[in-house]
C-alpha positions in Angstrom: 28.6 25.7 84.2 26.7 22.8 82.6 28.4 19.6 81.4 28.2 18.7 77.7 25.5 16.4 76.6 26.3 12.7 77.0 25.2 11.9 73.4 26.4 13.4 70.2 25.0 12.4 66.8 27.3 13.0 63.9 25.7 12.9 60.5 25.3 14.9 57.3 22.5 16.5 55.3 20.4 14.5 52.9 21.4 11.2 54.6 18.5 8.7 55.1 20.4 6.7 57.8 21.1 10.0 59.6 17.4 10.8 59.6 16.6 7.4 61.1 19.4 7.7 63.6 18.1 11.1 64.7 14.7 9.7 65.4 16.3 6.9 67.5 18.5 9.3 69.4 15.7 11.8 70.0 13.4 9.1 71.4 16.0 7.4 73.6 17.4 10.7 74.9 13.9 12.0 75.7 13.1 8.7 77.6 16.4 9.1 79.6 15.9 12.9 80.1 19.2 13.5 78.3 20.1 16.3 75.9 22.1 15.5 72.8 24.1 17.5 70.3 24.1 17.1 66.6 27.1 17.8 64.4 27.6 17.5 60.6 30.7 16.1 59.1 30.4 18.7 56.4 31.0 21.5 58.9 34.4 20.2 60.1 37.3 18.7 58.2 38.3 16.8 61.3 34.9 15.2 61.7 34.9 14.4 57.9 38.3 12.7 58.2 37.4 10.7 61.3 33.7 9.8 60.7 32.9 10.7 57.0 32.6 7.0 55.9 30.7 5.9 59.0 27.8 8.4 59.3 25.7 8.4 61.2 27.8 8.0 64.3 26.7 8.3 67.9 29.2 9.2 70.6 28.3 8.6 74.3 30.5 10.3 76.9 32.9 11.3 74.1 33.5 7.8 72.8 32.2 6.2 69.6 29.2 4.1 70.6 27.5 3.1 67.3 27.5 3.9 63.6 25.4 3.4 60.4 22.4 1.7 62.1 21.8 3.0 65.6 20.4 0.5 68.1 17.9 2.0 70.5 18.4 -0.8 73.0 22.2 -0.4 73.0 21.8 3.4 73.5 19.3 2.9 76.3 21.8 0.5 78.0 24.7 3.0 77.6 22.6 5.8 79.1 21.6 3.7 82.0 25.3 3.4 83.0 26.9 6.3 85.0 28.6 8.9 82.8 32.2 8.3 82.0 34.5 11.3 82.7 35.3 13.2 79.5 
């Protein structure tokens, strides 16, 4: 059994900020040898209610880490820390 990815990107289709965030997440996760999941707020009423006004949103270890403009440096620092239990 594998553990879930430490990073989850929550966005939506046709979102310029989401495209930029995806590039940041892909780059930082590749550097850190980490997988990430990508979810769309349009696929889940729960995600839409919680994050719809804040996309893109990045979760690290199940907790909201960043939104709108994703900082590569902040994400690198978070991934350098030991994983928090989920």
